[in-house]
All heavy atoms as an XYZ file, in Angstrom:
951
protein
N      63.412     17.797      7.689
C      63.542     16.565      8.438
C      64.401     16.790      9.673
O      64.062     16.339     10.754
C      64.143     15.476      7.526
C      64.354     14.135      8.208
C      63.057     13.436      8.590
O      62.018     13.684      7.953
O      63.073     12.647      9.542
N      65.502     17.488      9.462
C      66.418     17.756     10.567
C      65.751     18.587     11.654
O      65.898     18.303     12.843
C      67.665     18.468     10.026
C      68.856     18.593     10.935
C      69.333     17.232     11.425
C      69.990     19.295     10.195
N      64.991     19.582     11.257
C      64.289     20.415     12.233
C      63.228     19.623     12.993
O      63.043     19.822     14.192
C      63.657     21.629     11.551
C      64.670     22.676     11.189
C      64.020     23.934     10.656
O      62.779     24.068     10.704
O      64.773     24.786     10.189
N      62.553     18.720     12.312
C      61.559     17.880     12.972
C      62.230     17.013     14.032
O      61.744     16.912     15.163
C      60.828     17.018     11.946
C      59.824     16.086     12.559
C      58.622     16.570     13.050
C      60.089     14.731     12.660
C      57.690     15.714     13.630
C      59.173     13.860     13.241
C      57.963     14.353     13.724
N      63.341     16.407     13.667
C      64.089     15.580     14.621
C      64.578     16.407     15.802
O      64.518     15.968     16.946
C      65.266     14.895     13.928
C      64.855     13.819     12.957
C      66.035     13.262     12.177
O      67.163     13.686     12.333
N      65.750     12.295     11.317
N      65.053     17.604     15.511
C      65.508     18.505     16.563
C      64.383     18.789     17.541
O      64.569     18.734     18.753
C      66.010     19.818     15.966
C      66.187     20.981     16.934
C      67.331     20.724     17.892
C      66.395     22.273     16.188
N      63.209     19.112     17.020
C      62.063     19.404     17.869
C      61.704     18.248     18.775
O      61.461     18.427     19.968
N      61.704     17.043     18.236
C      61.388     15.863     19.041
C      62.440     15.636     20.118
O      62.110     15.346     21.275
C      61.287     14.628     18.146
C      60.040     14.606     17.297
C      59.932     13.319     16.493
O      60.923     12.806     15.987
N      58.714     12.814     16.384
N      63.702     15.750     19.752
C      64.787     15.527     20.711
C      64.800     16.603     21.795
O      65.038     16.309     22.968
C      66.135     15.487     19.994
C      66.310     14.270     19.113
C      67.584     14.341     18.283
O      68.339     15.301     18.343
N      67.811     13.305     17.480
N      64.514     17.825     21.403
C      64.489     18.925     22.368
C      63.355     18.727     23.369
O      63.538     18.931     24.573
C      64.344     20.277     21.643
O      65.441     20.438     20.750
C      64.324     21.425     22.627
N      62.192     18.322     22.874
C      61.066     18.057     23.774
C      61.389     16.922     24.743
O      61.086     16.999     25.930
C      59.801     17.729     22.978
C      59.099     18.918     22.327
C      57.947     18.439     21.452
C      58.594     19.884     23.379
N      62.013     15.884     24.227
C      62.373     14.744     25.072
C      63.403     15.138     26.130
O      63.363     14.648     27.262
C      62.908     13.600     24.216
N      64.307     16.028     25.778
C      65.356     16.450     26.705
C      64.838     17.464     27.716
O      65.406     17.619     28.794
C      66.524     17.052     25.934
N      63.769     18.147     27.346
C      63.227     19.198     28.206
C      63.725     20.554     27.740
O      64.911     20.845     27.885
N      62.830     21.335     27.173
C      63.218     22.642     26.635
C      63.936     23.461     27.696
O      63.540     23.492     28.844
C      61.987     23.397     26.143
C      61.517     22.910     24.790
C      60.456     23.809     24.192
O      60.753     24.976     23.928
O      59.348     23.311     24.007
N      65.016     24.109     27.269
C      65.777     24.953     28.179
C      66.859     24.216     28.945
O      67.676     24.840     29.613
N      66.874     22.903     28.845
C      67.890     22.131     29.570
C      69.229     22.197     28.840
O      69.313     22.551     27.668
C      67.453     20.673     29.706
O      67.488     20.038     28.437
N      70.285     21.838     29.548
C      71.625     21.812     28.950
C      71.666     20.798     27.808
O      72.296     21.036     26.776
C      72.662     21.470     30.008
N      70.970     19.671     27.985
C      70.927     18.652     26.931
C      70.218     19.182     25.686
O      70.665     18.962     24.555
C      70.225     17.392     27.440
C      70.224     16.257     26.442
C      69.500     15.013     26.951
O      69.137     14.950     28.137
O      69.282     14.106     26.133
N      69.132     19.933     25.887
C      68.393     20.509     24.756
C      69.266     21.519     24.024
O      69.270     21.555     22.792
C      67.110     21.177     25.239
N      70.034     22.307     24.755
C      70.926     23.292     24.113
C      71.991     22.577     23.297
O      72.335     23.006     22.206
C      71.562     24.209     25.172
C      72.459     25.260     24.575
C      71.670     26.232     23.680
N      72.602     27.107     22.992
C      72.507     27.479     21.737
N      71.486     27.099     21.001
N      73.397     28.258     21.190
N      72.516     21.476     23.809
C      73.520     20.698     23.078
C      72.920     20.125     21.793
O      73.560     20.124     20.745
C      74.071     19.569     23.952
C      75.150     18.754     23.296
C      76.385     19.548     22.888
O      76.745     20.516     23.578
O      76.988     19.195     21.858
N      71.688     19.674     21.865
C      70.992     19.160     20.677
C      70.849     20.274     19.644
O      71.077     20.061     18.453
C      69.616     18.568     21.060
C      69.811     17.290     21.890
C      68.772     18.287     19.821
C      68.556     16.806     22.576
N      70.479     21.467     20.096
C      70.338     22.604     19.185
C      71.665     22.945     18.514
O      71.704     23.219     17.315
C      69.804     23.818     19.938
C      68.352     23.693     20.336
C      67.889     24.860     21.198
O      68.534     25.924     21.198
O      66.867     24.701     21.880
N      72.743     22.929     19.270
C      74.068     23.225     18.700
C      74.470     22.179     17.665
O      75.035     22.515     16.619
C      75.124     23.306     19.807
C      75.015     24.510     20.736
C      76.008     24.388     21.895
C      75.211     25.812     19.982
N      74.173     20.924     17.931
C      74.476     19.859     16.975
C      73.646     20.035     15.695
O      74.147     19.843     14.589
C      74.211     18.490     17.593
C      75.211     18.113     18.658
C      74.834     16.830     19.389
O      73.804     16.225     19.131
N      75.675     16.421     20.329
N      72.393     20.398     15.867
C      71.519     20.605     14.704
C      72.006     21.790     13.873
O      72.036     21.715     12.642
C      70.082     20.825     15.158
N      72.388     22.885     14.544
C      72.924     24.045     13.828
C      74.157     23.652     13.026
O      74.312     24.056     11.869
C      73.270     25.162     14.809
C      72.074     25.872     15.374
C      72.456     26.879     16.450
O      73.637     27.277     16.539
O      71.561     27.270     17.206
N      75.009     22.870     13.624
C      76.221     22.419     12.939
C      75.867     21.550     11.735
O      76.463     21.691     10.658
C      77.105     21.645     13.918
O      78.253     21.177     13.275
N      74.892     20.672     11.895
C      74.472     19.800     10.793
C      73.876     20.618      9.650
O      74.171     20.366      8.474
C      73.462     18.761     11.289
N      73.063     21.606      9.984
C      72.453     22.460      8.962
C      73.538     23.233      8.216
O      73.526     23.312      6.986
C      71.410     23.416      9.588
C      70.178     22.618     10.034
C      71.012     24.528      8.615
C      69.209     23.383     10.892
N      74.493     23.778      8.955
C      75.584     24.526      8.331
C      76.390     23.653      7.376
O      76.860     24.134      6.351
C      76.507     25.117      9.398
C      75.909     26.299     10.103
C      76.829     26.833     11.175
C      76.172     27.995     11.907
N      77.020     28.526     12.971
N      76.520     22.380      7.700
C      77.300     21.490      6.846
C      76.549     21.134      5.554
O      77.174     20.730      4.577
C      77.669     20.207      7.599
O      76.544     19.378      7.769
N      75.237     21.306      5.548
C      74.426     20.960      4.378
C      74.246     22.115      3.395
O      73.923     21.884      2.232
C      73.031     20.504      4.826
C      72.959     19.212      5.633
C      71.544     19.022      6.160
C      73.396     18.039      4.785
N      74.449     23.343      3.866
C      74.118     24.510      3.057
C      75.357     25.304      2.659
O      76.339     25.332      3.385
C      73.179     25.438      3.852
C      71.875     24.817      4.354
C      71.115     25.810      5.226
C      71.018     24.364      3.189
N      75.243     25.982      1.516
C      76.288     26.915      1.124
C      76.157     28.157      2.011
O      75.155     28.325      2.723
C      76.142     27.347     -0.344
O      74.915     28.098     -0.474
C      76.138     26.151     -1.297
N      77.120     29.045      1.940
C      77.088     30.267      2.735
C      75.835     31.086      2.416
O      75.161     31.566      3.326
C      78.355     31.103      2.471
O      79.492     30.302      2.777
C      78.387     32.354      3.306
N      75.514     31.215      1.141
C      74.318     31.979      0.754
C      73.035     31.277      1.200
O      72.088     31.925      1.660
C      74.271     32.216     -0.757
C      73.029     32.978     -1.144
C      73.241     33.921     -2.309
O      74.374     34.318     -2.563
O      72.232     34.235     -2.924
N      72.980     29.976      1.051
C      71.801     29.220      1.493
C      71.615     29.346      3.003
O      70.485     29.481      3.479
C      71.924     27.747      1.105
C      71.789     27.487     -0.371
C      72.150     26.061     -0.756
O      72.916     25.386     -0.026
O      71.661     25.611     -1.805
N      72.717     29.318      3.753
C      72.639     29.453      5.205
C      72.122     30.840      5.581
O      71.279     30.976      6.469
C      74.003     29.191      5.841
C      74.057     29.303      7.361
C      73.108     28.297      8.013
C      75.478     29.098      7.853
N      72.608     31.860      4.887
C      72.132     33.226      5.135
C      70.625     33.305      4.884
O      69.880     33.826      5.714
C      72.882     34.209      4.241
C      72.355     35.615      4.313
C      72.616     36.426      5.410
C      71.584     36.134      3.274
C      72.134     37.724      5.472
C      71.102     37.427      3.329
C      71.374     38.216      4.430
O      70.892     39.497      4.486
N      70.164     32.777      3.763
C      68.736     32.784      3.450
C      67.935     31.998      4.487
O      66.842     32.413      4.883
C      68.473     32.213      2.055
C      68.852     33.182      0.946
O      68.991     34.395      1.218
O      69.005     32.723     -0.202
N      68.476     30.880      4.923
C      67.820     30.058      5.949
C      67.670     30.858      7.241
O      66.587     30.904      7.834
C      68.642     28.784      6.178
C      68.132     27.917      7.290
C      67.053     27.065      7.097
C      68.731     27.938      8.549
C      66.572     26.270      8.118
C      68.268     27.139      9.572
C      67.188     26.314      9.359
O      66.711     25.528     10.381
N      68.748     31.500      7.684
C      68.706     32.285      8.915
C      67.770     33.482      8.773
O      67.070     33.850      9.714
C      70.106     32.731      9.307
C      70.960     31.571      9.790
C      72.395     31.953     10.062
O      72.837     33.053      9.662
O      73.098     31.134     10.683
N      67.760     34.073      7.584
C      66.887     35.207      7.318
C      65.418     34.819      7.457
O      64.581     35.631      7.827
C      67.158     35.724      5.903
C      66.649     37.092      5.513
C      67.290     38.185      6.360
C      66.935     37.340      4.052
N      65.117     33.588      7.182
C      63.727     33.131      7.230
C      63.345     32.414      8.528
O      62.165     32.363      8.869
C      63.455     32.207      6.041
C      63.359     32.977      4.736
C      63.410     32.092      3.510
N      63.215     32.818      2.270
C      64.050     33.683      1.737
N      65.175     33.956      2.346
N      63.799     34.297      0.607
N      64.317     31.850      9.232
C      63.962     31.008     10.374
C      64.543     31.423     11.712
O      64.126     30.890     12.738
C      64.380     29.548     10.122
O      65.808     29.480     10.032
C      63.740     28.990      8.866
N      65.497     32.345     11.732
C      66.149     32.680     12.996
C      65.236     33.493     13.906
O      64.316     34.173     13.441
C      67.458     33.440     12.748
O      67.183     34.741     12.271
N      65.509     33.437     15.179
C      64.742     34.213     16.152
C      64.891     35.715     15.887
O      63.882     36.431     15.871
C      65.147     33.835     17.598
C      64.526     34.787     18.611
C      64.754     32.400     17.891
N      66.118     36.229     15.664
C      66.216     37.668     15.382
C      65.395     38.090     14.154
O      64.769     39.150     14.159
C      67.709     37.899     15.138
C      68.390     36.791     15.860
C      67.452     35.623     15.751
N      65.385     37.274     13.110
C      64.613     37.607     11.907
C      63.121     37.618     12.221
O      62.395     38.521     11.779
C      64.919     36.626     10.785
N      62.658     36.654     12.979
C      61.236     36.601     13.348
C      60.855     37.800     14.209
O      59.780     38.395     14.023
C      60.930     35.298     14.075
N      61.720     38.164     15.140
C      61.447     39.319     15.989
C      61.384     40.599     15.163
O      60.506     41.433     15.372
C      62.527     39.450     17.069
C      62.461     38.363     18.111
C      63.653     38.393     19.058
O      64.762     38.794     18.692
N      63.425     37.962     20.288
N      62.316     40.734     14.234
C      62.309     41.920     13.370
C      61.061     41.984     12.511
O      60.451     43.049     12.359
C      63.551     41.937     12.476
C      64.812     42.518     13.075
C      65.983     42.332     12.117
C      64.633     43.984     13.428
N      60.667     40.848     11.928
C      59.456     40.845     11.095
C      58.248     41.309     11.901
O      57.438     42.111     11.425
C      59.205     39.452     10.510
C      59.926     39.214      9.208
C      59.443     37.958      8.518
N      59.689     36.747      9.279
C      60.857     36.117      9.353
N      61.903     36.574      8.705
N      60.983     35.024     10.062
N      58.135     40.829     13.127
C      57.003     41.229     13.971
C      57.096     42.712     14.339
O      56.103     43.432     14.275
C      56.965     40.368     15.221
N      58.285     43.174     14.705
C      58.468     44.561     15.124
C      58.286     45.542     13.965
O      57.895     46.682     14.175
C      59.852     44.738     15.750
N      58.576     45.087     12.753
C      58.511     45.970     11.589
C      57.255     45.758     10.751
O      57.201     46.161      9.585
C      59.763     45.780     10.729
C      61.084     46.054     11.436
C      62.257     45.764     10.519
C      61.132     47.469     11.986
N      56.259     45.161     11.330
C      55.022     44.863     10.630
C      54.447     46.103      9.932
O      54.038     46.041      8.779
C      54.005     44.269     11.601
C      52.752     43.802     10.913
O      52.802     43.192      9.853
N      51.610     44.080     11.522
N      54.423     47.224     10.622
C      53.832     48.438     10.049
C      54.732     49.096      9.005
O      54.252     49.867      8.180
C      53.494     49.446     11.145
C      52.383     48.958     12.039
C      52.630     48.623     13.360
C      51.090     48.802     11.540
C      51.611     48.153     14.178
C      50.078     48.328     12.342
C      50.343     48.001     13.670
O      49.337     47.526     14.460
N      56.007     48.787      9.026
C      56.937     49.354      8.048
C      56.745     48.710      6.675
O      56.901     49.359      5.658
C      58.387     49.159      8.517
C      59.470     49.705      7.600
C      59.368     51.217      7.475
C      60.841     49.301      8.120
N      56.385     47.450      6.673
C      56.218     46.678      5.439
C      57.431     46.810      4.518
O      57.317     47.265      3.376
C      54.931     47.085      4.707
C      53.680     46.816      5.495
C      52.404     47.215      4.769
O      52.481     47.789      3.656
O      51.323     46.960      5.319
N      58.613     46.414      5.009
C      59.817     46.556      4.176
C      59.798     45.606      2.983
O      59.215     44.524      3.041
C      60.950     46.185      5.135
C      60.315     45.275      6.137
C      58.894     45.771      6.281
N      60.451     46.033      1.912
C      60.646     45.142      0.770
C      61.647     44.068      1.200
O      62.290     44.179      2.255
C      61.232     45.900     -0.436
O      62.545     46.353     -0.093
C      60.342     47.049     -0.861
N      61.805     43.048      0.380
C      62.765     42.003      0.718
C      64.170     42.588      0.868
O      64.874     42.268      1.821
C      62.773     40.903     -0.339
C      63.754     39.789      0.011
C      63.763     38.636     -0.976
O      62.869     38.559     -1.829
O      64.692     37.819     -0.877
N      64.572     43.445     -0.050
C      65.911     44.032      0.021
C      66.062     44.923      1.249
O      67.094     44.917      1.912
C      66.248     44.815     -1.256
C      67.690     45.279     -1.295
C      68.681     44.133     -1.138
O      68.558     43.100     -1.781
N      69.658     44.295     -0.265
N      65.030     45.700      1.554
C      65.081     46.528      2.767
C      65.215     45.651      4.003
O      66.012     45.942      4.898
C      63.820     47.389      2.872
C      63.761     48.535      1.889
C      62.429     49.253      1.890
O      61.401     48.678      2.328
O      62.413     50.414      1.430
N      64.442     44.562      4.051
C      64.514     43.689      5.213
C      65.902     43.065      5.349
O      66.442     42.960      6.434
C      63.440     42.589      5.161
C      63.426     41.774      6.425
C      62.822     42.255      7.566
C      64.056     40.535      6.470
C      62.830     41.514      8.749
C      64.074     39.791      7.637
C      63.454     40.281      8.787
N      66.488     42.655      4.232
C      67.836     42.086      4.277
C      68.837     43.093      4.839
O      69.673     42.749      5.667
C      68.278     41.628      2.885
C      67.606     40.360      2.414
C      67.982     40.038      0.966
N      67.362     38.812      0.539
C      67.937     37.610      0.593
N      69.159     37.498      1.038
N      67.291     36.541      0.191
N      68.735     44.336      4.413
C      69.637     45.376      4.908
C      69.402     45.632      6.394
O      70.349     45.745      7.180
C      69.469     46.670      4.088
O      69.723     46.379      2.715
C      70.408     47.756      4.570
N      68.147     45.721      6.776
C      67.807     45.916      8.188
C      68.322     44.739      9.019
O      68.941     44.932     10.072
C      66.283     46.090      8.371
C      65.831     47.418      7.766
C      65.884     46.002      9.841
C      64.321     47.566      7.601
N      68.092     43.530      8.550
C      68.546     42.330      9.259
C      70.066     42.332      9.426
O      70.577     42.062     10.511
C      68.085     41.084      8.501
C      68.585     39.787      9.091
C      67.953     39.219     10.199
C      69.677     39.120      8.546
C      68.411     38.026     10.750
C      70.132     37.931      9.090
C      69.500     37.390     10.179
O      69.961     36.207     10.735
N      70.776     42.663      8.356
C      72.244     42.693      8.427
C      72.714     43.725      9.452
O      73.606     43.447     10.255
C      72.846     43.014      7.061
C      72.667     41.890      6.057
O      72.364     40.747      6.452
O      72.834     42.168      4.844
N      72.108     44.897      9.427
C      72.470     45.930     10.397
C      72.102     45.519     11.815
O      72.876     45.718     12.750
C      71.806     47.263     10.032
C      72.547     48.002      8.955
O      73.451     48.778      9.244
N      72.206     47.757      7.714
N      70.938     44.927     11.970
C      70.460     44.521     13.294
C      71.356     43.441     13.899
O      71.763     43.542     15.051
C      69.025     44.022     13.192
C      68.444     43.619     14.506
C      68.282     42.355     14.992
C      67.956     44.488     15.525
N      67.719     42.387     16.240
C      67.509     43.689     16.595
C      67.853     45.868     15.634
C      66.973     44.225     17.756
C      67.311     46.405     16.800
C      66.881     45.583     17.833
N      71.660     42.417     13.123
C      72.496     41.340     13.662
C      73.921     41.829     13.915
O      74.567     41.385     14.862
C      72.496     40.099     12.745
O      72.896     40.476     11.426
C      71.121     39.442     12.708
N      74.404     42.756     13.085
C      75.709     43.355     13.328
C      75.742     44.131     14.632
O      76.704     44.043     15.397
N      74.676     44.863     14.894
C      74.570     45.600     16.152
C      74.496     44.660     17.347
O      75.148     44.877     18.365
C      73.324     46.487     16.146
C      73.447     47.856     15.534
C      72.080     48.525     15.458
C      74.411     48.716     16.311
N      73.688     43.621     17.224
C      73.530     42.685     18.329
C      74.853     42.002     18.673
O      75.141     41.744     19.843
C      72.454     41.640     17.999
C      71.068     42.207     17.806
C      70.606     43.053     18.970
O      70.565     42.594     20.105
N      70.289     44.308     18.718
N      75.654     41.729     17.651
C      76.943     41.071     17.873
C      77.914     41.979     18.612
O      78.821     41.487     19.298
C      77.544     40.641     16.532
N      77.736     43.281     18.508
C      78.649     44.246     19.140
C      78.078     44.886     20.398
O      78.712     45.748     21.001
C      79.025     45.349     18.136
C      79.768     44.844     16.930
C      81.118     44.294     17.336
C      81.895     43.868     16.111
N      83.215     43.378     16.461
N      76.898     44.468     20.806
C      76.250     45.059     21.964
C      77.153     44.932     23.189
O      77.706     43.870     23.464
C      74.901     44.398     22.230
C      74.017     45.211     23.126
C      72.588     44.721     23.093
O      72.322     43.568     22.803
N      71.658     45.598     23.400
N      77.305     46.036     23.906
C      78.139     46.044     25.104
C      79.609     46.336     24.828
O      80.385     46.501     25.756
N      79.986     46.401     23.567
C      81.390     46.679     23.237
C      81.633     48.189     23.184
O      80.699     48.986     23.093
C      81.761     46.047     21.892
O      81.160     46.755     20.833
N      82.885     48.569     23.207
C      83.260     49.981     23.152
C      82.873     50.603     21.820
O      82.602     51.806     21.749
C      84.759     50.122     23.386
N      82.838     49.804     20.772
C      82.534     50.338     19.443
C      81.044     50.332     19.102
O      80.650     50.777     18.030
C      83.313     49.557     18.394
C      83.037     48.081     18.419
C      84.025     47.265     17.595
O      84.780     47.833     16.807
O      83.994     46.040     17.744
N      80.204     49.873     20.017
C      78.768     49.737     19.740
C      78.149     51.047     19.265
O      77.439     51.074     18.260
C      78.024     49.219     20.971
C      76.534     49.109     20.751
C      76.000     48.011     20.095
C      75.664     50.115     21.177
C      74.628     47.904     19.871
C      74.300     50.017     20.961
C      73.788     48.912     20.308
O      72.445     48.812     20.078
N      78.386     52.139     19.981
C      77.734     53.409     19.637
C      78.122     53.866     18.232
O      77.272     54.355     17.482
C      78.078     54.481     20.681
C      77.364     55.775     20.453
C      75.852     55.628     20.693
N      75.212     56.899     20.375
C      74.117     57.034     19.650
N      73.493     55.990     19.192
N      73.618     58.205     19.399
N      79.383     53.698     17.863
C      79.835     54.094     16.527
C      79.132     53.249     15.459
O      78.676     53.767     14.442
C      81.349     53.923     16.423
C      81.922     54.354     15.116
C      83.431     54.186     15.101
C      83.995     54.562     13.740
N      85.433     54.378     13.675
N      79.016     51.951     15.704
C      78.341     51.053     14.765
C      76.852     51.386     14.701
O      76.247     51.376     13.632
C      78.580     49.581     15.155
C      80.066     49.250     15.015
C      77.735     48.635     14.315
C      80.455     47.922     15.639
N      76.268     51.719     15.840
C      74.859     52.094     15.887
C      74.610     53.345     15.043
O      73.647     53.396     14.268
C      74.424     52.341     17.331
C      72.963     52.688     17.481
C      72.595     53.012     18.910
O      73.395     53.588     19.653
N      71.396     52.632     19.314
N      75.459     54.337     15.168
C      75.303     55.570     14.392
C      75.428     55.300     12.893
O      74.651     55.828     12.092
C      76.332     56.607     14.827
C      76.051     57.166     16.201
C      77.187     58.024     16.733
O      78.324     57.917     16.299
N      76.865     58.895     17.679
N      76.373     54.466     12.526
C      76.554     54.109     11.118
C      75.339     53.356     10.594
O      74.854     53.618      9.488
C      77.822     53.267     10.953
O      77.946     52.820      9.632
N      74.834     52.437     11.389
C      73.655     51.664     11.016
C      72.452     52.576     10.825
O      71.712     52.461      9.839
C      73.352     50.618     12.095
O      72.128     49.976     11.849
N      72.255     53.494     11.750
C      71.124     54.405     11.651
C      71.228     55.298     10.415
O      70.230     55.540      9.743
C      71.003     55.249     12.924
C      70.481     54.446     14.090
C      70.314     55.266     15.355
O      70.604     56.489     15.357
O      69.872     54.683     16.361
N      72.422     55.759     10.100
C      72.615     56.597      8.915
C      72.280     55.807      7.647
O      71.598     56.309      6.746
C      74.038     57.130      8.859
N      72.746     54.562      7.596
C      72.473     53.702      6.441
C      70.979     53.466      6.283
O      70.433     53.591      5.180
C      73.199     52.346      6.600
O      74.603     52.583      6.645
C      72.853     51.385      5.483
N      70.320     53.138      7.391
C      68.891     52.821      7.326
C      68.045     54.056      7.061
O      67.030     53.974      6.363
C      68.453     52.100      8.589
C      69.082     50.723      8.783
C      68.643     50.103     10.099
C      68.771     49.799      7.616
N      68.446     55.211      7.577
C      67.682     56.421      7.303
C      67.781     56.776      5.825
O      66.790     57.181      5.206
C      68.167     57.585      8.161
C      67.284     58.801      8.026
C      67.490     59.802      9.130
O      68.484     59.770      9.835
N      66.544     60.700      9.291
N      68.954     56.585      5.252
C      69.108     56.842      3.815
C      68.279     55.856      3.000
O      67.642     56.224      2.018
C      70.581     56.740      3.424
C      70.829     57.093      1.978
C      72.303     57.080      1.645
O      73.135     56.644      2.426
N      72.638     57.547      0.459
N      68.265     54.593      3.408
C      67.514     53.560      2.698
C      66.005     53.779      2.796
O      65.288     53.675      1.794
C      67.870     52.176      3.272
C      67.078     50.990      2.742
C      67.487     50.690      1.295
C      67.312     49.765      3.623
N      65.531     54.085      3.988
C      64.094     54.135      4.246
C      63.472     55.518      4.095
O      62.254     55.625      3.906
C      63.808     53.616      5.660
C      64.248     52.187      5.965
C      64.095     51.900      7.451
C      63.478     51.194      5.121
N      64.271     56.546      4.190
C      63.727     57.900      4.223
C      63.341     58.249      5.650
O      63.205     57.379      6.518
N      63.152     59.506      5.899
C      62.931     60.002      7.257
C      61.683     59.414      7.932
O      61.744     58.941      9.066
C      62.838     61.522      7.239
O      62.732     62.014      8.547
N      60.546     59.455      7.242
C      59.294     58.977      7.846
C      59.332     57.477      8.135
O      58.949     57.036      9.221
C      58.103     59.305      6.951
C      57.807     60.790      6.906
O      58.238     61.552      7.771
N      57.086     61.207      5.886
N      59.779     56.696      7.156
C      59.817     55.244      7.359
C      60.888     54.861      8.371
O      60.747     53.874      9.086
C      60.030     54.520      6.029
C      58.817     54.694      5.112
C      58.946     53.941      3.813
N      58.761     52.520      4.057
C      59.555     51.561      3.584
N      60.577     51.853      2.819
N      59.317     50.302      3.857
N      61.964     55.645      8.463
C      62.994     55.385      9.466
C      62.407     55.546     10.872
O      62.725     54.777     11.768
C      64.196     56.318      9.267
C      65.279     56.106     10.296
C      66.060     54.960     10.274
C      65.508     57.050     11.278
C      67.056     54.747     11.218
C      66.502     56.844     12.229
C      67.279     55.698     12.193
N      61.527     56.538     11.055
C      60.877     56.719     12.355
C      59.987     55.514     12.700
O      59.933     55.079     13.850
C      60.063     58.025     12.377
C      60.916     59.263     12.332
C      61.970     59.307     13.429
O      61.679     59.052     14.601
N      63.196     59.626     13.053
N      59.332     54.958     11.690
C      58.521     53.745     11.900
C      59.445     52.593     12.297
O      59.132     51.816     13.203
C      57.701     53.391     10.640
C      56.977     52.058     10.808
C      56.714     54.508     10.314
N      60.589     52.492     11.637
C      61.593     51.476     11.982
C      62.004     51.625     13.447
O      62.023     50.645     14.197
C      62.820     51.613     11.063
C      64.061     50.959     11.618
C      64.247     49.585     11.498
C      65.029     51.704     12.271
C      65.380     48.977     12.026
C      66.161     51.108     12.793
C      66.326     49.744     12.674
O      67.437     49.139     13.204
N      62.340     52.850     13.858
C      62.776     53.084     15.241
C      61.695     52.702     16.247
O      61.989     52.103     17.285
C      63.192     54.549     15.446
C      64.512     54.970     14.826
C      64.745     56.465     15.041
C      65.674     54.159     15.372
N      60.448     53.035     15.930
C      59.349     52.657     16.823
C      59.253     51.138     16.943
O      59.032     50.604     18.028
C      58.020     53.232     16.322
C      57.926     54.730     16.464
C      56.690     55.298     15.788
O      55.993     54.610     15.044
N      56.428     56.573     16.027
N      59.433     50.453     15.831
C      59.351     48.990     15.851
C      60.468     48.350     16.643
O      60.220     47.487     17.492
N      61.699     48.766     16.392
C      62.822     48.103     17.079
C      62.929     48.514     18.539
O      63.551     47.801     19.336
C      64.173     48.307     16.340
C      64.153     47.598     14.991
C      64.543     49.762     16.213
N      62.291     49.621     18.909
C      62.245     50.000     20.324
C      61.543     48.910     21.126
O      61.906     48.637     22.268
C      61.563     51.372     20.490
O      62.347     52.340     19.792
C      61.439     51.758     21.945
N      60.572     48.241     20.518
C      59.874     47.148     21.203
C      60.807     45.966     21.468
O      60.506     45.110     22.289
C      58.641     46.662     20.417
O      59.078     46.096     19.172
C      57.662     47.799     20.161
N      61.943     45.929     20.750
C      62.924     44.858     20.937
C      64.044     45.280     21.869
O      65.047     44.573     22.004
C      63.514     44.438     19.588
C      62.532     43.908     18.546
C      63.245     43.619     17.236
C      61.828     42.670     19.077
N      63.888     46.448     22.501
C      64.884     46.924     23.452
C      65.940     47.820     22.845
O      66.930     48.136     23.495
N      65.749     48.225     21.604
C      66.714     49.114     20.957
C      66.593     50.505     21.539
O      65.510     51.024     21.731
C      66.431     49.150     19.455
C      67.397     49.985     18.656
C      68.652     49.496     18.332
C      67.057     51.262     18.230
C      69.547     50.256     17.596
C      67.939     52.026     17.482
C      69.176     51.526     17.179
O      70.052     52.279     16.448
N      67.733     51.118     21.829
C      67.719     52.518     22.286
C      68.973     53.227     21.871
O      69.926     52.707     21.482
C      67.531     52.621     23.797
C      68.549     51.790     24.578
O      69.686     51.622     24.160
N      68.118     51.282     25.693
């Protein structure tokens, strides 16, 4: 219901406008107030833009749910640190974790997929 209302209000305000962004922030706050920490994580895993982008980029990898959760956690952690001095160190740690999880061949498929999202 909340998402439906958000969509209507955003359209009325004009997508991309400052008013639409304020509506989105209010909706995010309302959703966060309704969900537990775990429920919010699951919600973001299923509905967030980064999660949707990853699902599309990793289509050929066909990760299991647990693999996707690990990839998502690493990806969002990297995105949060992008441009920081510690980014490269976090990137190396993330790659080591994912290569161990996925194995060498599937890790290469992962890299090909996330390259489409600007990963380098």
